[in-house]
N, C-alpha and C positions, 0 to 999 in steps of 0.2 A: 590577560590573554592579549597578545599582540593583534593588530589589525590583519596581518598576514595569516596568523593561525586561525583567527575567526573566519576569514574568507575561505581558507582551506577546509575547515570543518563543514562549512555550509556547502561547498562544492562536493565533498564526500557524501553528504546526506542526499543532495540532489541526484548524484550517481546511483545511490542505493535505490531511490524511488524509481528512477528510469530502468535500472536493471531488474528490479522486482517485477515490474509490469512487462518488461520484455521477456523475461523467463516465463512468466505466467502465460502470456499470449502465445508463446511457442511451446507450451506444455512441458517445460523443463522443470517439473515439480520438485525433483531432487535438489535443485539449486535454491529453492525458496527457503529452506530451513535456515540458511546462513543469515537471512535478513531479520529473523525474529528471535527475540530472547526466549529461552525455553519456558518462561512463565508469562509470556505475552497474553494479553486479553484483547478480544475483538467483540464488538457488539455487531451482530448480524444486521445488515441493511434492512431498514423498514420494520425491525422487530426490537424486542428487548432481550433477545436471546444472547447470552454471553458464551463465547467460545474461549476456552482456557487452554493454553499450551500450544506449542508449535504444531503438533499433529492435528489437532482439531481445526486450527486456522488454515493449514495447508489443505486439508480435506475440503474445507469450504471453497477455497479457490478452485480446487480440482472439480468439485461438483458443478460449479457454475460453468466453467469452460467446457466440460463434457456434455452439459445439457444444452448449451447455447452455441449457435453458429455466429461467431463475431465477424463482422465484415468491415468494421471501422472502429478505431479506438485512438484517441489522442488526448494528451494532457494539455489543457488550454491555459492554465496558469498555475505556477508553483511558487510558493514562498516558504522560506525557512527562517525560524527564529531560534537563536542559540542562547542557552543559559548554562554556561560551564559544561557539565557533563550530560546535560539534558537538552533536547531540541524538539521542536514541533515542525512538521511539514504539513502545510495546508495547500491542497491543490484541487483544481476543478478539472473535470475531464468529460469528454463526450464519447459515448459508446453507442454503436448501432449493432443490433444483433437480432437473431430470430430464435425462438423456442417453439418447436413444432411448426404450426402455421401462423404464428403471431410474430409480427415485426415490432421492434422497440427502437426508439431513438431517444436516448436519455442524456441529460447533462446533470452530473452529480458532483459532490465534493467529498474528498477523503481527508481525514485528519489523522495523522500518524504522530505518535510520541516516541522519540528515540532516547536511548540511554547509551552512553559510551561504555562498552563492556569488552575487556581484554583488547583494548586499542581499536575496536571496531564499533561502528554505530549499529545498534540493533533496535528494532521496533519493539516497544513494550505495550503499546496500546494502539488500536485502530478502530475508528468508527467512521460512518458515512452519513452525509446529509443528502437525501434523495431529492431530485428535482430542483437543485439550486442553480 
């Protein structure tokens, strides 16, 4: 792979991450499906619960955003490693939100594994490290 192709793929993955969270934060749930492979797996934050498939993963995003009032969210660090048709995105983020009467201010880390599928990068695995 040329250096230009390598850089182009990394930028594509960075854009997927940015658009995924932009669509999620603006409750455009119908757009989330394009970012996930149909057999993607997610480990729910703070648990060992495995969510399998696009529908379950998107429902998890929907449940959180509908239960919480988010008033600040930012990706603070994003790095991408590329290995042919597979890539990992590791990023830290800060989120401030309220659920009922309780306010939260968290700094967490997401790890996304991507696979190139039909010329597009799709997430096949997602997990989080809370309080990083």
